[in-house]
C-alpha positions in Angstrom: 36.7 17.9 -13.8 33.6 16.2 -12.3 30.9 18.2 -10.5 28.2 16.8 -8.2 24.7 18.1 -8.4 23.6 18.0 -4.7 19.8 17.8 -5.6 20.2 14.9 -8.0 22.6 13.2 -5.6 20.2 13.5 -2.7 17.3 12.2 -4.8 19.3 9.3 -6.0 20.3 8.4 -2.4 16.7 8.6 -1.2 15.4 6.5 -4.1 18.0 3.8 -3.3 16.7 3.7 0.3 12.9 3.6 -0.3 12.3 1.7 -3.6 12.1 -1.7 -2.0 9.4 -0.7 0.5 6.6 -0.5 -2.2 8.0 -3.8 -3.6 7.9 -5.5 -0.2 4.3 -4.3 0.4 3.4 -5.4 -3.1 4.8 -8.9 -2.5 2.8 -9.1 0.8 -0.4 -8.0 -1.0 0.0 -10.6 -3.7 0.7 -13.4 -1.2 -2.4 -12.3 0.8 -4.4 -12.4 -2.4 -3.3 -15.9 -3.2 -4.1 -17.1 0.3 -7.5 -15.5 0.1 -8.2 -17.2 -3.3 -7.1 -20.5 -1.9 -9.5 -20.2 1.1 -12.6 -18.4 -0.2 -15.0 -20.7 1.6 -13.4 -20.8 5.0 -15.1 -19.3 8.0 -15.3 -15.6 8.6 -12.9 -15.9 11.5 -10.1 -17.4 9.3 -10.5 -14.7 6.6 -10.6 -11.9 9.2 -7.5 -13.2 10.8 -5.7 -13.2 7.4 -6.9 -9.6 6.7 -5.9 -8.6 10.2 -2.4 -10.0 10.0 -1.9 -8.4 6.6 -3.1 -5.0 7.9 -0.8 -5.2 11.0 2.3 -6.2 8.9 1.6 -3.5 6.3 1.0 -0.9 9.0 4.3 -1.7 10.7 6.2 -1.6 7.4 4.7 1.8 6.6 5.5 3.2 10.1 9.1 2.0 9.9 9.5 3.6 6.5 7.9 6.8 7.7 10.3 7.0 10.6 13.3 6.3 8.3 12.2 9.2 6.1 11.8 11.7 9.0 13.4 15.0 8.2 13.4 14.4 4.5 9.9 15.8 3.8 9.2 12.9 1.4 5.8 11.6 2.6 6.8 11.0 6.2 3.5 12.2 7.7 1.5 10.2 5.1 3.3 7.0 5.7 3.1 7.2 9.5 -0.6 8.2 9.4 -1.5 5.3 7.0 0.7 2.9 9.0 -1.1 3.8 12.2 -4.5 3.4 10.5 -3.6 0.0 9.0 -2.1 -1.2 12.3 -5.3 0.0 14.2 -7.6 -1.8 11.7 -5.5 -5.0 11.9 -5.5 -5.0 15.7 -9.3 -4.4 15.8 -9.8 -7.3 13.4 -7.5 -9.6 15.4 -8.9 -8.7 18.8 -12.6 -9.0 17.8 -12.7 -11.7 15.1 -15.9 -13.1 16.5 -17.9 -10.0 15.5 -20.4 -10.4 12.7 -19.0 -10.6 9.2 -21.1 -7.5 8.2 -19.5 -5.3 10.9 -16.0 -6.4 10.0 -16.8 -6.0 6.3 -17.8 -2.4 6.9 -14.4 -1.8 8.7 -12.4 -3.3 5.8 -14.4 -1.3 3.3 -13.9 2.1 5.0 -10.2 1.3 5.5 -9.8 0.6 1.8 -11.6 3.8 0.8 -9.5 6.0 3.2 -6.3 4.2 2.2 -7.1 4.6 -1.5 -7.7 8.4 -1.1 -4.5 8.9 0.8 -2.5 6.8 -1.7 -3.9 8.8 -4.7 -3.3 12.2 -3.2 0.3 11.3 -2.1 1.1 9.9 -5.6 -0.3 12.9 -7.3 2.3 15.0 -5.4 5.0 13.1 -7.3 3.8 14.5 -10.7 6.5 17.2 -10.5 9.2 14.6 -10.5 9.7 13.4 -14.2 9.7 9.7 -14.5 8.7 9.1 -10.9 6.1 6.5 -11.8 3.4 8.5 -10.0 0.8 7.1 -12.3 1.3 3.6 -10.8 0.8 5.0 -7.3 -2.4 6.8 -8.4 -3.7 3.7 -10.1 -3.0 1.7 -6.9 -4.8 4.3 -4.9 -7.9 4.4 -7.2 -7.9 0.6 -7.1 -8.1 0.7 -3.3 -10.9 3.3 -3.5 -12.9 1.2 -6.0 -12.4 -1.9 -3.9 -13.6 -0.2 -0.8 -16.7 1.2 -2.5 -17.5 -2.3 -4.0 -17.3 -3.8 -0.5 -19.4 -1.1 1.1 -22.1 -1.3 -1.5 -22.1 -5.1 -1.4 -21.9 -5.8 2.4 -24.8 -8.3 2.2 -23.3 -10.1 -0.9 -21.9 -12.8 1.3 -18.4 -13.3 2.7 -17.2 -15.5 -0.1 -18.0 -12.9 -2.7 -16.2 -10.2 -0.6 -13.2 -12.5 -0.3 -13.0 -12.9 -4.1 -13.2 -9.2 -4.6 -10.5 -8.7 -1.9 -8.2 -11.3 -3.3 -8.3 -9.9 -6.8 -7.8 -6.4 -5.5 -4.9 -7.4 -3.4 -3.1 -9.1 -6.3 -3.7 -6.2 -8.7 -2.7 -3.7 -6.0 0.5 -5.7 -5.2 1.5 -5.7 -8.9 1.0 -1.9 -9.0 3.1 -1.3 -5.9 5.9 -3.5 -7.3 5.9 -1.6 -10.6 5.9 1.7 -8.6 8.9 0.6 -6.5 10.8 -0.6 -9.6 10.1 2.8 -11.3 11.5 4.6 -8.3 14.6 2.5 -8.4 15.1 3.2 -12.1 14.6 6.9 -11.6 17.1 6.9 -8.7 19.7 5.2 -10.9 19.2 7.7 -13.7 19.4 10.6 -11.2 22.6 9.2 -9.8 24.1 9.0 -13.3 23.0 12.5 -14.1 24.3 13.9 -10.8 27.8 13.6 -12.0 28.7 15.7 -15.0 
């Protein structure tokens, strides 16, 4: 006789629904990093537009995922909050691309610091789930935090230098998010197999 464990079954179902969101965001981050590396010497307006579009798309993805998770208690508030923050930053950058590079650099730096802190805290909450891959999420969050601090402490370093830092960060962060998503998928599959005994 086969018995279903409702907790493992629910976790497996949730994992199947959410694993591809970190992967999608990771792919977007890597693509953004490649674009930034290809155009490091372009004008501030071009770079700001690229950053703005990325922030808007990433924010929308997070808000959608947060709404999809409502009622599950699995990071809904975090996702919606960070999605709104990213969306707001993206809109500000797109609406006022003509502002000085220093002002926009401060905005991007603060955004990365706040984002990194939220990502780290949210990932640490997953420690209680064995094999959840929470370490990847923490690493991605700390990477964002370090990037933001590097930008804030080097605002006068020049836009090209900031773009190089941003591009490298985006690619590394994207890899971490993809690894995180794959880990969630793997854990969900194992939970699904263990749910039936």
